[in-house]
N, C-alpha and C positions, 0 to 999 in steps of 0.2 A: 211404139213402145210395147214390149210384151208385158204380161201381167206382173212378173216379178219386179221388173225395173219400175213399173208404175207404183207398186207397193213401196219400194225403196224411196222413190221420190216423195211419196206422201209422208213417210217417216221423217225424211230429211226436212221437209217443209214444216212439219210440226216442231222439230227441234229448233228451227230458226225462229219460230214464233216464241218459243220458251226463252231463247237467248235474248230476244228483243225485250221481253217483259222484265228480264233481270239485268238490264244494262246498268253499268256502274256510272257514277258521276264522272265528269271530266277530271283528268289527272295531269299532274306536272311531274315528269320523271327527272331525276338527277342521277347521273351515272359516271362511271369511270371504267377504263379498260386497263388490264395488265397483260402484257404478252410475255410468255415464258418460252424460252428456247427448248427445243426437244432434248437437249443435253441435260436439262434440269427436270425431266419428266419424272424420274424416280423420287426426287426431292419433293416435287409437287404431290405425287401420289401419297407420300408419307405424311404430308401436312394437310391434305385436302379436307379431311373431316374437321380438323381444328379450325381451318379458315371458314368452312361452311357454317359450322356451329357458331363461331364468333359473329359472323355477318348476320345470320338468320336470327340469332338472339337479339340483335340490335335493329331488326327490321329491314335489313338490306338483303335483297334478292341476289343470288349468285348464279350465273349461267356460265357453263364451260363449253367452249367450242374448240375442237381439235382439228388441225390441218396437218399436212405432211411435215411442215417446218416448225410450227409453233402450237402452243396451247394458249388460248385467249380466255381470260376471266373477265366477264362483264358483271360489274356490280351496279345495282340500281336501287335507289330509294324513291318512293312515290309519295307525293303530297296530293290529296284530293282537293279540288278547287275550292270547295266550301270551307276547308280548314287552312287555306293558304294565307299566311301572314309572315311578317318579318321574322318572328321568333321561330315559327315552324320551319321556315326555309333555312335559317341558320343552324337549327338543331339537326335537321336532316343532312345538311352539308357537312357538319361536324362529325356526325355518325358515319357517313360515307367515307370521310377522310380517315377516321379511326380504323375502319375496315380495310381500306387500301394499305395503310401503314402496317397493320397487323399481318396482312398477306405478304407484303414486301419483307418484313422482318423474318417471317417464317421461311420465306424462299431464299433468303440471303445466307442461311446457315450452311 
């Protein structure tokens, strides 16, 4: 290893130690996927902010992945294991459902 790559390695290894120190507790993810045809791309773009705002406000993370044929929305709610119980599970599932229904409603226009 030359001096530069050794220095980079040291920085990288220091970051790893920091990440290990700040590990999050175990999580239980709940999610759903919506696939949007490319023909509805403009409709999605017009409603993307409203979908994102609605989901994020309710604690649901939204990830968008685009391929040549489709746009996929992945919606995910997370419950940390220490707070996992029947009520939390049902509330997260209900919130996820509301987010999916809102997205489907906006994309059906």
